[in-house]
Every structure is written in C-alpha cells, then in structure tokens.
RODO-844700 format. One record per atom (N, C-alpha, C): y, z, x. Coordinates in steps of 0.2 Angstrom, whole numbers, padded with zeros to 4 digits, always signed. Atoms other than C-alpha are relative to their C-alpha. Layout:
! RODO-844700
YZX...
! end
This chain:
! RODO-844700
+0003+0002+0007+0253+0921+0397-0007-0001+0001+0008+0000+0000+0234+0922+0394-0002-0005-0006+0003+0004+0005+0224+0909+0385-0006+0004-0003+0006-0003+0003+0208+0913+0375-0006-0003+0000+0006+0003+0000+0190+0910+0375-0002-0002-0007+0002+0002+0006+0180+0904+0360+0000+0005-0006+0000-0005+0004+0180+0921+0352+0007+0004+0000-0006-0003+0000+0198+0925+0355+0002+0005+0006-0001-0005-0006+0196+0936+0371+0004-0004+0005-0005+0002-0005+0209+0934+0384-0003-0003+0006+0002+0002-0006+0207+0923+0399+0006+0000+0005-0006-0001-0005+0217+0925+0415+0002-0007+0003-0003+0007-0002+0225+0907+0415+0005-0001-0005-0006+0002+0004+0241+0900+0408-0002-0007-0002+0001+0007+0001+0233+0883+0407-0005-0002-0006+0005+0002+0006+0226+0876+0390-0006-0004+0003+0006+0005-0002+0216+0863+0400-0005+0004+0003+0005-0005-0003+0207+0877+0410-0004+0003-0005+0003-0004+0005+0204+0887+0395-0005-0005-0004+0004+0005+0003+0197+0871+0386-0006-0001+0004+0006+0002-0005+0186+0867+0401-0005+0006+0000+0005-0006-0001+0179+0885+0402-0004+0000-0007+0004+0000+0006+0175+0885+0383-0005-0005-0001+0005+0006+0000+0167+0868+0384-0006+0002+0004+0006-0001-0004+0156+0874+0398-0004+0006-0003+0004-0006+0003+0151+0891+0389-0003-0003-0006+0003+0003+0006+0148+0881+0373-0006-0004+0001+0006+0004-0002+0136+0869+0382-0005+0005+0002+0005-0005-0002+0127+0884+0389-0003+0003-0006+0003-0004+0006+0125+0893+0373-0005-0005-0004+0004+0004+0004+0118+0877+0365-0006-0003+0004+0005+0002-0004+0106+0874+0379+0000-0008+0001-0002+0007-0001+0114+0857+0383-0001-0002+0008+0001+0003-0007+0109+0847+0399+0006-0001+0004-0006+0001-0004+0127+0844+0403+0004+0006+0002-0004-0006-0002+0132+0862+0406+0002+0000+0007-0003+0000-0007+0132+0860+0425+0005-0005+0001-0005+0005+0000+0142+0844+0423+0007+0003-0002-0006-0004+0003+0155+0854+0412+0002+0005+0005-0002-0005-0005+0155+0867+0425+0004-0003+0006-0004+0003-0006+0160+0855+0439+0006-0003-0002-0006+0002+0002+0173+0848+0428+0005+0006-0001-0004-0006+0000+0180+0866+0425+0003+0001+0007-0003-0002-0007+0181+0869+0444+0004-0005+0003-0004+0006-0003+0189+0852+0447+0007+0001-0004-0006-0001+0003+0202+0856+0434+0004+0006+0003-0003-0005-0002+0206+0873+0441-0004+0004+0005+0004-0003-0005+0198+0878+0458+0001+0007+0001-0001-0007-0001+0206+0895+0458-0001+0004-0006+0002-0003+0006+0200+0900+0441-0006+0005+0001+0006-0005-0002+0189+0916+0444-0006-0001-0005+0006+0000+0004+0178+0914+0428-0004-0007+0001+0003+0006-0002+0174+0896+0434-0005+0002+0005+0005-0002-0006+0166+0903+0450-0005+0005-0003+0005-0004+0004+0158+0917+0439-0005-0004-0003+0005+0004+0003+0150+0904+0429-0005-0003+0005+0004+0003-0005+0144+0895+0444-0005+0005+0003+0005-0005-0003+0136+0911+0451-0006+0002-0006+0004-0002+0005+0128+0915+0434-0005-0006-0001+0004+0006+0001+0121+0897+0432-0005-0001+0006+0004+0000-0006+0114+0898+0450-0006+0005-0001+0006-0005+0001+0104+0914+0446-0004-0002-0006+0004+0002+0006+0098+0907+0429-0006-0004+0002+0005+0005-0002+0087+0895+0439-0006+0004+0003+0005-0004-0003+0076+0909+0446-0003-0003+0006+0002+0004-0006+0075+0899+0462+0004+0003+0006-0002-0003-0006+0077+0907+0479+0005-0004+0004-0005+0004-0004+0086+0892+0486+0007+0000-0003-0007+0000+0004+0100+0894+0473+0004+0007+0002-0003-0006-0001+0104+0912+0479+0006-0001+0004-0006+0001-0004+0116+0907+0493+0006-0003-0004-0005+0003+0004+0126+0897+0481+0003+0005-0005-0002-0005+0005+0127+0912+0469+0004+0005+0005-0004-0004-0004+0133+0923+0484+0007-0003+0001-0007+0003-0001+0147+0911+0488+0004+0000-0006-0004-0001+0006+0152+0910+0470+0002+0007-0002-0002-0007+0001+0152+0929+0469+0006+0002+0004-0005-0002-0004+0163+0930+0484+0007-0003-0002-0006+0004+0002+0175+0917+0477+0003+0004-0007-0002-0004+0007+0175+0926+0459+0003+0006+0002-0003-0007-0002+0178+0943+0467+0007-0001+0003-0007+0001-0003+0193+0936+0477+0005-0002-0005-0005+0003+0005+0201+0926+0463+0001+0005-0006+0000-0004+0006+0198+0939+0450+0005+0007+0001-0004-0006-0001+0209+0953+0458+0006+0001-0005-0005+0000+0005+0223+0949+0446-0002-0002-0007+0003+0002+0006+0212+0945+0432-0001+0006-0005+0001-0005+0005+0207+0954+0416-0006+0005+0002+0005-0005-0002+0196+0970+0417-0007-0003-0002+0006+0003+0002+0183+0960+0407-0003-0004+0005+0003+0004-0005+0182+0947+0420-0002+0003+0006+0002-0004-0006+0181+0960+0434-0007+0003-0001+0006-0003+0001+0167+0968+0425-0006-0005+0000+0005+0006-0001+0158+0951+0424-0002-0001+0007+0001+0001-0007+0160+0950+0443-0005+0005+0002+0004-0006-0002+0152+0967+0445-0007-0001-0003+0007+0002+0002+0137+0961+0434-0003-0005+0004+0003+0005-0004+0135+0946+0444-0002+0003+0007+0002-0003-0006+0135+0956+0460-0007+0004+0000+0006-0003+0001+0121+0967+0453-0006-0005+0000+0005+0005+0001+0111+0952+0448-0002-0004+0007+0001+0003-0006+0113+0944+0465-0004+0004+0005+0004-0005-0004+0107+0960+0473-0007+0001-0002+0006-0001+0003+0092+0960+0462-0001+0006-0004+0000-0006+0004+0096+0975+0452+0001-0002-0007-0001+0002+0007+0092+0970+0435+0002+0005-0005-0002-0006+0004+0094+0987+0427+0008+0001+0000-0007-0001-0001+0112+0988+0434+0003-0006-0004-0003+0006+0003+0115+0970+0428+0000+0001-0008+0000-0001+0007+0110+0974+0410+0005+0005-0002-0005-0006+0002+0120+0990+0410+0007-0003+0000-0007+0003-0001+0135+0980+0416+0002-0004-0006-0002+0004+0006+0134+0968+0402+0000+0004-0007-0001-0004+0006+0131+0981+0389+0006+0004+0000-0006-0003+0000+0146+0990+0395+0006-0005-0002-0005+0005+0002+0156+0974+0393+0000-0001-0008+0001+0001+0007+0149+0972+0375+0003+0006-0004-0002-0006+0003+0153+0990+0371+0008+0000-0001-0008+0000+0000+0172+0987+0375+0002-0007-0003-0002+0007+0003+0172+0968+0370-0006-0003-0004+0007+0002+0003+0158+0966+0357+0000-0008-0001+0000+0007+0001+0164+0948+0355-0002-0005+0006+0001+0004-0007+0160+0943+0373-0007-0004-0001+0006+0004+0002+0147+0929+0369-0004-0001+0007+0004+0001-0007+0143+0926+0388-0004+0006+0002+0003-0006-0002+0139+0944+0391-0007+0001-0005+0005-0001+0005+0128+0944+0375-0006-0005+0002+0006+0005-0001+0118+0928+0379-0003+0001+0007+0003-0001-0006+0115+0932+0397-0004+0006+0000+0004-0006+0001+0109+0950+0392-0006-0002-0003+0006+0002+0004+0097+0942+0380-0005-0004+0005+0005+0004-0005+0090+0930+0394-0003+0005+0005+0003-0004-0005+0088+0943+0407-0005+0005-0003+0004-0005+0003+0081+0956+0396-0007-0003-0002+0006+0003+0002+0068+0944+0390-0005-0001+0006+0004+0002-0006+0062+0938+0407-0002+0006+0004+0002-0006-0003+0060+0956+0412-0004+0005-0005+0004-0004+0005+0049+0961+0397+0003+0005-0004-0003-0006+0004+0061+0971+0387+0002-0002-0007-0002+0002+0007+0060+0965+0369+0004+0005-0004-0004-0005+0004+0066+0981+0362+0007+0001+0002-0007+0000-0003+0082+0980+0373+0003-0007-0003-0002+0006+0003+0084+0962+0366+0002+0001-0007-0001-0001+0007+0082+0967+0348+0006+0005-0001-0006-0005+0001+0094+0983+0350+0006-0003+0001-0007+0004-0001+0108+0972+0357+0001-0005-0005-0001+0005+0005+0105+0958+0345+0003+0003-0007-0002-0003+0007+0107+0970+0330+0007+0003+0001-0007-0003-0001+0122+0979+0338+0005-0005-0001-0005+0005+0000+0131+0963+0340+0000-0004-0007+0000+0003+0007+0126+0956+0323+0004+0004-0004-0004-0004+0004+0135+0971+0316+0007-0001+0002-0007+0000-0003+0151+0967+0326+0003-0007-0001-0003+0007+0001+0152+0948+0323+0000-0002-0007+0000+0003+0007+0155+0937+0308-0002-0007+0000+0002+0007+0000+0149+0920+0302+0005-0005+0002-0005+0005-0002+0165+0911+0306+0001-0001+0007+0000+0001-0008+0163+0914+0325-0004-0005+0002+0004+0006-0003+0158+0900+0336-0007+0001+0002+0006-0002-0003+0144+0909+0343-0005+0003-0005+0004-0003+0005+0136+0915+0326-0007-0004+0000+0006+0003+0000+0122+0902+0326-0004+0002+0006+0004-0002-0006+0117+0907+0344-0002+0007-0001+0002-0006+0001+0117+0925+0339-0006+0001-0005+0005+0000+0005+0106+0922+0324-0007-0002+0004+0006+0003-0004+0094+0912+0336-0003+0006+0004+0002-0005-0004+0094+0927+0348-0004+0006-0004+0002-0005+0004+0091+0939+0334-0007-0002-0003+0006+0003+0002+0077+0928+0328-0006+0002+0005+0005-0001-0005+0068+0928+0344-0002+0007+0002+0001-0007-0001+0070+0946+0348-0004+0004-0005+0004-0004+0005+0063+0952+0332-0007-0003-0001+0006+0003+0000+0049+0939+0333-0005+0004+0005+0003-0004-0005+0044+0948+0349-0002+0007-0001+0001-0007+0002+0045+0965+0341-0005+0000-0006+0005+0001+0006+0033+0958+0327+0003+0001-0007-0004+0000+0006+0047+0958+0314+0000-0007-0003+0000+0007+0001+0042+0941+0308+0004-0002-0006-0004+0003+0006+0051+0940+0291+0007+0000+0002-0006+0000-0002+0067+0945+0298+0002-0005+0005-0001+0005-0005+0065+0934+0313+0000-0007-0003+0000+0006+0002+0061+0919+0303+0006-0002-0005-0006+0001+0004+0075+0921+0291+0006-0001+0004-0006+0001-0005+0088+0923+0305-0001-0007+0003+0000+0007-0004+0081+0907+0314+0001-0006-0005-0001+0006+0005+0081+0896+0298+0007+0000-0002-0008+0000+0002+0099+0902+0294+0004-0003+0006-0003+0003-0006+0104+0897+0312-0001-0008+0000+0001+0007+0000+0096+0880+0310+0004-0003-0006-0004+0003+0006+0104+0877+0293+0008-0001+0002-0007+0000-0002+0121+0880+0302+0001-0005+0006-0001+0004-0006+0117+0871+0318-0007-0003+0001+0007+0003+0000+0101+0859+0317-0002-0001+0007+0002+0001-0006+0101+0856+0335+0000+0006+0005+0001-0006-0004+0100+0874+0341-0007+0001+0002+0007+0000-0002+0085+0874+0352-0003+0007+0000+0002-0007-0001+0084+0893+0354-0002+0002-0007+0002-0002+0006+0083+0895+0335-0006-0004-0002+0006+0004+0002+0070+0881+0333-0006+0003+0004+0005-0003-0004+0061+0890+0347-0003+0007-0003+0002-0006+0003+0061+0907+0338-0004-0001-0006+0004+0001+0006+0054+0901+0322-0007-0003+0002+0006+0002-0003+0041+0891+0332-0005+0006+0002+0004-0006-0002+0035+0908+0339-0003+0003-0006+0002-0003+0006+0034+0915+0322-0006-0004-0003+0006+0004+0002+0023+0901+0316-0006+0000+0004+0006-0001-0004+0012+0902+0331-0003+0006-0001+0003-0006+0001+0010+0920+0329-0004+0001-0006+0003-0001+0007+0005+0919+0311-0005-0005-0001+0006+0005+0000-0007+0904+0314+0002-0005-0005-0002+0006+0005+0004+0892+0303+0001-0006+0004+0000+0005-0005+0000+0878+0314+0002-0007-0003-0003+0006+0003+0003+0863+0302+0007+0001-0001-0007-0001+0001+0020+0871+0297+0003-0001+0007-0004+0001-0007+0024+0872+0316+0001-0007+0002+0000+0007-0002+0020+0854+0319+0006-0003-0004-0005+0003+0004+0031+0849+0305+0007+0002+0001-0007-0003-0001+0045+0861+0309+0003-0004+0006-0003+0003-0006+0047+0854+0327+0001-0008-0001-0001+0007+0000+0044+0836+0322+0007-0002-0004-0006+0001+0004+0058+0837+0309+0006+0001+0004-0006-0002-0004+0070+0845+0321+0001-0004+0006+0000+0004-0006+0066+0834+0336+0006-0005+0000-0005+0004+0000+0079+0821+0331+0007+0003+0002-0006-0004-0001+0093+0834+0334+0000+0002+0007+0000-0003-0007+0088+0838+0352+0002-0005+0006-0003+0005-0005+0096+0823+0361+0006+0004+0004-0005-0004-0005+0106+0830+0376-0002+0007+0001+0002-0007-0001+0096+0846+0376-0003+0001+0007+0003-0001-0007+0090+0854+0392-0007+0001+0000+0007-0001-0001+0073+0859+0398-0003+0004-0006+0003-0004+0005+0071+0870+0383-0004-0004-0005+0004+0005+0004+0065+0855+0373-0007-0001+0003+0007+0001-0003+0051+0853+0385-0004+0006-0003+0003-0006+0002+0046+0871+0380-0002-0001-0008+0002+0001+0008+0047+0866+0361-0006-0005+0000+0006+0004+0000+0035+0852+0365-0006+0003+0002+0005-0004-0002+0024+0864+0373-0003+0004-0006+0002-0003+0006+0024+0874+0357-0004-0004-0004+0004+0005+0004+0019+0859+0348-0007-0001+0003+0006+0000-0003+0005+0857+0360-0005+0006-0001+0004-0006+0002-0001+0875+0356-0003-0001-0007+0002+0001+0007-0002+0870+0338-0006-0005+0000+0006+0005+0000-0013+0855+0342-0006+0003+0004+0005-0003-0003-0023+0865+0354-0004+0004-0004+0004-0004+0004-0028+0877+0341-0003-0004-0006+0004+0004+0004-0033+0863+0330-0005-0004+0004+0005+0003-0004-0044+0857+0344+0002-0008+0001-0002+0007+0000-0034+0841+0345+0002-0001+0008-0002+0000-0007-0035+0840+0364+0003-0006+0003-0003+0006-0002-0031+0822+0366+0007+0000-0001-0007+0000+0002-0015+0825+0357+0004+0005+0005-0003-0005-0005-0011+0840+0369+0001-0004+0006-0001+0004-0006-0013+0829+0384+0005-0005-0001-0006+0004+0001-0002+0816+0377+0007+0003+0000-0006-0003+0000+0011+0828+0374+0002+0003+0007-0001-0002-0007+0009+0835+0392+0003-0006+0004-0002+0006-0004+0011+0817+0399+0007-0003-0002-0006+0004+0002+0025+0810+0388+0006+0005-0002-0005-0005+0003+0034+0826+0383+0002+0006+0005-0003-0006-0004+0034+0843+0392-0002+0000+0007+0001+0001-0007+0027+0837+0409+0001-0008+0002-0001+0007-0001+0034+0819+0409+0004+0000+0007-0003+0000-0007+0037+0817+0428+0006-0005+0001-0005+0005-0001+0048+0802+0425+0006+0001-0004-0005-0001+0004+0060+0810+0413+0006+0003+0005-0006-0002-0004+0078+0813+0420+0000+0008+0001-0001-0007+0000+0077+0832+0416-0005+0002+0005+0005-0002-0005+0061+0834+0426+0002-0002+0007-0002+0002-0007+0067+0824+0441+0006+0004+0003-0006-0004-0003+0083+0834+0442-0003+0007+0002+0003-0007-0002+0073+0851+0442-0008-0001-0001+0007+0001+0000+0055+0846+0446-0004+0006+0000+0004-0006+0000+0050+0864+0448+0003+0006-0003-0003-0006+0004+0060+0874+0435-0006+0004-0003+0005-0005+0002+0051+0890+0431-0003-0001-0007+0003+0000+0007+0049+0887+0412-0005-0006+0000+0004+0006+0000+0042+0869+0415-0007+0001+0003+0007-0001-0004+0029+0875+0428-0004+0005-0005+0004-0004+0004+0024+0889+0416-0003-0004-0006+0003+0004+0005+0022+0876+0402-0006-0004+0002+0006+0005-0002+0011+0864+0412-0006+0004+0002+0006-0004-0002+0000+0877+0421-0004+0003-0005+0004-0004+0005-0004+0887+0406-0004-0004-0004+0003+0005+0004-0008+0872+0396-0007-0003+0003+0006+0002-0003-0020+0865+0409-0005+0005+0001+0005-0006+0000-0028+0882+0411-0004+0000-0006+0003-0001+0006-0031+0883+0393-0005-0006-0002+0004+0006+0001-0038+0865+0392-0007+0000+0004+0006+0000-0005-0050+0867+0407-0005+0005-0003+0004-0005+0002-0057+0883+0399-0004-0003-0006+0003+0003+0006-0062+0872+0384-0004-0006+0002+0004+0006-0002-0071+0859+0395+0004-0006+0000-0004+0007+0000-0057+0846+0395+0002-0002+0007-0001+0003-0007-0055+0835+0410+0007-0001+0000-0007+0001+0000-0037+0836+0415+0002-0004+0006+0000+0005-0005-0040+0823+0429+0004+0004+0006-0004-0002-0006-0027+0825+0444+0006+0004-0002-0007-0003+0002-0013+0834+0434+0002+0006+0004-0001-0006-0004-0015+0850+0445+0004-0002+0006-0002+0001-0007-0010+0841+0461+0007+0000+0001-0007+0000-0001+0008+0839+0458+0003+0007-0001-0002-0007+0001+0010+0857+0452-0002+0004+0007+0002-0004-0006+0001+0863+0468+0005-0002+0005-0005+0002-0005+0013+0852+0479+0006+0005-0001-0007-0003+0001+0028+0861+0471-0002+0008+0001+0001-0007-0001+0019+0878+0472+0000+0002+0008-0001-0001-0007+0017+0876+0491+0007+0001+0002-0007+0000-0003+0035+0873+0493+0004+0006-0002-0003-0006+0003+0039+0889+0483-0003+0006+0003+0003-0006-0003+0029+0901+0494+0005+0004+0002-0005-0005-0002+0039+0917+0497+0005+0001-0005-0005-0001+0005+0050+0914+0482-0003+0004-0006+0003-0005+0005+0046+0929+0470+0005+0002-0005-0005-0002+0005+0062+0929+0459-0002+0000-0007+0003+0000+0006+0052+0925+0444-0007+0002+0000+0007-0003+0000+0037+0937+0443-0005-0003-0004+0004+0003+0005+0030+0929+0428-0003-0007+0002+0002+0006-0002+0029+0912+0436-0005+0000+0006+0005-0001-0006+0019+0918+0451-0007-0002-0002+0007+0001+0002+0002+0918+0442-0001-0008-0002+0000+0007+0002+0006+0900+0436+0000-0004+0006+0001+0003-0007+0009+0894+0454-0007+0001+0003+0006-0001-0003-0007+0902+0459-0006-0003-0004+0005+0004+0003-0017+0894+0445+0000-0007+0002+0000+0007-0003-0011+0877+0452-0003+0000+0006+0003+0000-0007-0016+0881+0470-0007+0001-0001+0007-0001+0001-0033+0888+0465-0003-0006-0003+0004+0006+0003-0037+0874+0453+0000-0006+0004+0000+0006-0005-0032+0861+0466-0004+0001+0006+0004-0001-0005-0043+0869+0478+0003+0002+0007-0004-0001-0006-0029+0874+0490+0000+0007+0002+0000-0007-0001-0035+0891+0495+0003+0003+0006-0004-0002-0005-0027+0892+0511+0008+0001-0002-0007-0001+0002-0010+0889+0503+0000+0006-0005+0000-0005+0004-0015+0901+0490+0000+0007+0003+0000-0006-0004-0018+0914+0503+0007+0001+0003-0007-0001-0002-0001+0911+0510+0005+0002-0005-0004-0002+0006+0007+0913+0493-0001+0008-0001+0001-0007+0001-0002+0930+0492+0003+0004+0005-0003-0003-0006+0004+0935+0509+0008+0001-0001-0007+0000+0001+0022+0930+0504+0002+0005-0006-0001-0005+0005+0020+0941+0488+0000+0007+0003+0001-0007-0003+0014+0956+0498+0006+0002+0004-0006-0001-0004+0029+0954+0510+0006+0002-0004-0005-0001+0005+0041+0953+0495-0001+0007-0003+0001-0006+0003+0033+0968+0487+0002+0006+0005-0001-0005-0005+0033+0978+0503+0008+0001+0002-0007-0001-0001+0052+0975+0506+0003+0004-0005-0002-0005+0005+0055+0984+0490+0007-0001-0002-0007+0001+0002+0072+0976+0486+0000-0003-0007-0001+0003+0007+0077+0974+0468-0005+0002-0005+0004-0001+0005+0069+0976+0452-0007-0003+0000+0006+0005+0000+0056+0962+0454-0005+0003+0005+0005-0002-0005+0048+0971+0469-0006+0004-0003+0006-0004+0003+0037+0984+0460-0004-0004-0005+0004+0004+0005+0033+0971+0446-0005-0005+0004+0005+0004-0004+0026+0959+0460-0006+0004+0002+0005-0004-0003+0017+0973+0468-0006+0003-0005+0005-0004+0005+0009+0982+0453-0003-0005-0005+0003+0004+0006+0006+0967+0441-0001-0007+0003+0001+0007-0002+0009+0949+0448-0005-0001+0005+0005+0000-0006+0000+0952+0464-0007+0001-0002+0007-0001+0002-0016+0959+0457-0002-0006-0005+0002+0005+0004-0016+0945+0444-0002-0006+0004+0001+0005-0005-0014+0932+0458-0006+0001+0004+0006-0001-0004-0027+0940+0468-0007-0001-0004+0006+0001+0005-0039+0940+0453-0001-0008+0000+0001+0007+0000-0036+0921+0452-0003-0003+0006+0004+0002-0006-0041+0919+0470-0007+0002+0000+0007-0002+0000-0057+0929+0468-0004-0004-0005+0003+0004+0005-0061+0919+0452-0001-0007+0004+0001+0006-0003-0059+0903+0463-0005+0000+0005+0005-0001-0005-0070+0910+0476-0007+0002-0003+0006-0001+0003-0084+0913+0463-0001+0007-0001+0001-0007+0000-0081+0932+0462+0003+0003-0006-0003-0003+0006-0078+0936+0444+0000+0007-0001+0000-0007+0001-0083+0954+0445+0006+0003+0004-0006-0003-0003-0070+0957+0458+0007-0002-0003-0006+0002+0004-0057+0947+0448+0001+0005-0005-0001-0005+0005-0060+0959+0434+0003+0006+0002-0002-0006-0003-0058+0974+0445+0007+0000+0002-0007+0001-0003-0042+0967+0453+0005+0000-0006-0005+0001+0006-0034+0963+0436+0001+0005-0005+0000-0005+0005-0039+0977+0425+0006+0005+0000-0006-0004+0000-0026+0989+0431+0007-0002-0002-0007+0003+0002-0012+0977+0428+0001-0002-0007+0000+0002+0007-0016+0973+0410+0006+0004-0004-0004-0004+0004-0006+0988+0403+0007-0002+0001-0007+0002-0002+0010+0983+0412+0002-0007+0000-0001+0008-0001+0008+0964+0411+0006-0002-0004-0006+0003+0004+0022+0962+0397+0006+0001+0004-0006-0001-0004+0035+0968+0410+0001-0005+0005-0002+0006-0003+0033+0952+0419+0005-0005-0003-0004+0004+0004+0043+0944+0405-0005-0005-0003+0004+0005+0003+0037+0929+0395-0002+0003-0007+0001-0002+0007+0033+0930+0376-0007+0001-0001+0007-0001+0001+0017+0935+0368-0004-0007+0000+0003+0007+0000+0013+0916+0366-0002-0002+0008+0000+0002-0007+0016+0914+0385-0005+0005+0004+0004-0005-0004+0007+0930+0391-0007-0001-0002+0007+0001+0002-0008+0925+0381-0005-0004+0005+0004+0003-0005-0014+0914+0395-0003+0005+0005+0002-0005-0004-0015+0929+0406-0006+0004-0003+0006-0004+0004-0026+0938+0393-0006-0005+0000+0006+0005-0001-0037+0922+0393-0003+0000+0007+0002+0000-0007-0038+0923+0412-0005+0006+0001+0004-0006-0001-0045+0941+0411-0007-0001-0004+0006+0001+0004-0057+0936+0397-0005-0005+0003+0004+0005-0004-0063+0921+0407-0004+0003+0005+0003-0003-0006-0067+0932+0422-0005+0005-0003+0004-0005+0003-0075+0945+0411-0007-0003-0003+0005+0004+0003-0086+0932+0402-0005-0002+0006+0003+0002-0006-0091+0925+0419-0004+0005+0004+0003-0006-0003-0095+0942+0426-0005+0004-0005+0005-0003+0005-0105+0947+0410+0002+0007-0001-0003-0006+0001-0094+0962+0408+0001+0002-0007-0001-0001+0007-0097+0967+0390+0006+0005-0001-0006-0005+0001-0085+0982+0391+0007-0003+0001-0007+0004-0001-0071+0971+0398+0001-0005-0006-0001+0005+0005-0074+0958+0385+0002+0003-0006-0001-0004+0006-0074+0970+0371+0007+0003+0000-0007-0003+0000-0058+0979+0377+0005-0006+0000-0005+0006+0000-0049+0962+0380+0001-0002-0007-0001+0003+0007-0053+0956+0362+0003+0005-0004-0004-0005+0004-0047+0973+0355+0007+0000+0002-0007+0001-0002-0031+0971+0365+0003-0005-0004-0003+0006+0004-0028+0954+0358+0000+0001-0007+0000-0001+0007-0032+0959+0341+0006+0005-0002-0006-0005+0001-0019+0973+0342+0007-0003+0001-0006+0003-0002-0006+0961+0348+0002-0007-0004-0001+0007+0003-0008+0945+0338-0003+0000-0007+0002-0001+0007-0009+0944+0319-0007-0004-0002+0005+0004+0001-0022+0930+0320-0006+0003+0003+0006-0003-0003-0040+0937+0323-0003-0005+0006+0003+0004-0005-0048+0931+0339-0005-0005-0002+0005+0005+0002-0062+0922+0330+0003-0006-0003-0004+0006+0003-0049+0910+0323+0004-0003+0005-0004+0003-0006-0042+0906+0340-0004-0003+0005+0005+0004-0005-0049+0893+0352-0001+0004+0006+0002-0003-0006-0047+0903+0367-0004+0006+0000+0004-0006+0000-0057+0918+0361-0006-0001-0005+0006+0000+0004-0069+0912+0348-0007+0000+0003+0006+0000-0004-0083+0909+0360-0002+0007+0002+0002-0006-0002-0082+0926+0366-0002+0005-0005+0002-0004+0006-0082+0934+0349-0007-0002-0002+0006+0002+0003-0097+0924+0344-0006+0000+0005+0005+0000-0005-0107+0927+0360-0006+0004-0002+0006-0004+0002-0125+0933+0358+0000+0007+0004+0000-0007-0003-0127+0952+0362-0006+0001+0005
! end
C-alpha cells in the first residue's frame, strides 16, 4: 500500500506517519520556513529507511551552494539510491536528478526535473527545485516556460497553488512581463499572506518600475506575516533597503543593514553566517553605499573573514564577485589573490556547468575588482568588458546584477573612458524601465560634464 504526497502522488511507504512527516517537510520548504531542516530531521527519525527522506537531505544540502555541504549530499544520494530500489519510478527519477546535481551538471539536473514534470505535472518538489536552479544559473526564460506549463496543469485547490503563483510572478518579472507578474504575486499573497517568495516577486516589480514608496509600504504591511521565515526575509529587508537607497535615505539603509538583513546576532545569521544570499545582500549594499560617499565603518571586516574561509568554493558563481568586493574593500589583497587562484584552478578543472561560468564571467569580474583596488581602473575596464554580455548567466535577478553594472560604471568613470560610460548607460537603459538619470547609482554619470 502506498501513501500520497500533498498533491496525491504516490509515496513508497505504508506509514501514514512517514507520509505526514514528508509532506510537512516539503510544505516547510515551499513556504521558505526556517524549520525545514528540523522537519527533515524529524522525518528521518520517523523512518530512517524512507528513500525520499534521504533524497530531501541531499537536495537541502545542495541548496546551500556550499562546498562543505557536498559530502553530506553524496552520502544522502548513496542512501537514497540504495533505499529507492523498490520505490516508485518518480522517486528513482528524483534520485537521478540529485546525482546530476551533485556531479555539477546543472543542464542534466534541469532536464531530469522537466522529465518528472512531463510525466507527473503535479510534482511540487520537482517544480520548485527547477525554479530555484534555473534562476541561479541565469535562465529566466526556462523559469517562465516551466511556470506557465505547470500553471496550465494545476488548479487553485492544490496545496502548492500559492507557491506556483509566486514562482510565476518572479519568473515573469525577470522576463519584463510586469503586469502578469504583479497580478500573480498579489493573488498568491491574498491566498497566503506569509508567502515570502510572492512578497519577493512583487517587490521586484515595484523596484524595477521605480515605485519606491509602494515598495516600502508593501513590505512593511507584510512583515508581520514573516515570523518563522528563513533567510529569504533578510533578502526582503534588503529590497526595502534598495527603496530607501534610491530615496537617498542612507541612514535608514544602514539601520536596515545592522538590524535586519545583516544582523549578526540573529539566530538565522548565526546558524548560517555565510549563506550566499545573505553575503550578496550585504556586500552589494555596502558597495552601493560607498560609491555614494557613505562611511560604512568596519562592516566589510566580518564579510572579508568569511570570504577568506570560502576560498576555493566556487559553487555559487554569482557570489564570487561579492566575496571579492569584501576582500578588496577590506584591503586584504593577498587573500583576494588566493581567491583568484582558487577560481582559476576551479575553472581549469572544467568539472560541471559552473566551470565555464567562472572562467568566462566571474573570474574577469573578480580580476577587475582586484585591478580597481590597486588603482588600475583602465585595466579593470578591459578585464570586465568582455564579461558583460554573459553576466546574466551567473544568476541573480536584474536588481542583484545591477551592482555589477555599477562596478563597471565606477571603473569607467575613474578611468575617464567616455565610450565605456556611454555603453554601460545604454545597456542599463535597455534593461531597466527607470532611466539612469533617475537612479542614484547612475545619475552622476549621466550628468557628468562632457
């Protein structure tokens, strides 16, 4: 006898307790709850021989984009493979997807989840993981295509409907389909006010359209529903910081930094002090602030400490420039050079989908940061310019990638490279609905004397 998941798909267990624990864990993951790891531990305690439990452990390990977590993912994969021998075809297909991910083959991983969804369109885990990985490898068109296909197969009474709407919102925001995105996100919030990903998707729409006052109000209204949320709520506070930044309310941005999205005393930060998204939030905001002449005091130091500890870890290509920002801003150029050497070694090994991304894009950007720190802005421009076209493949949203565009602009201004300045402003104008003259990071370059 088989029990079922939250959408009625068969699970290879006869135990209602095991199925309940599995569904609770998946639901926690979908809702971006901080207790998802705890729920997973409870699931494995209820049934240590349940293959999907080990599958989830492997997936959760890989979600951290942390090299130190990969051995745990390997062990979980071995256990899931062994225990799923008598399981469902769908579970075995998930094991194959995890194996591709652990091996670093993102294309094969995405194809495996797409194959699962072709046969089992209600598989909420395959859908949500596919959305996550497609995003962090710069494939908004893949996110949107899958979200639309899944939208046509699901129904509002399904448990995962708000999560689907949230994903559809964000995917279409990244594609520039702002009306569709906002409608989907607001519908998700109406159904589930605590859905962090839906709040996030609408926050992106408001950011891209320059609706800063609305954005502050949107997040402030929803914040009471975020109790128990994971680090994604840090990212939402970062978004609120962006709105205040564009209003030149820099003191408020620093207050949000210290009390919200980089609160070193918070339990979430203490559990995962170097989580990729938190590091991106912190480094990108400090970089923006310093460009505006804001004194950020010693805030770079703790980020640089964590960057040094992650030298050689290239699992998140988009995070690498943020690590390098911290090291160079803190004046730790020897450590920065070691990080560059680690990136070169990773790229030369050529293993997995990330290797060419690091070689062709992340590494030149990080080398440009080093040249900038050494007072060589001309060289920084020359290093970074070829990487601009493929930069989106590093992952990250338009709002997040913006800090890298500001980096190139900063180097071009320092080097007095008029052609580079104009090209970068034209690039930004084509990618962002708000003109550069109305954005803090670009206004000075637009109004510079000829």
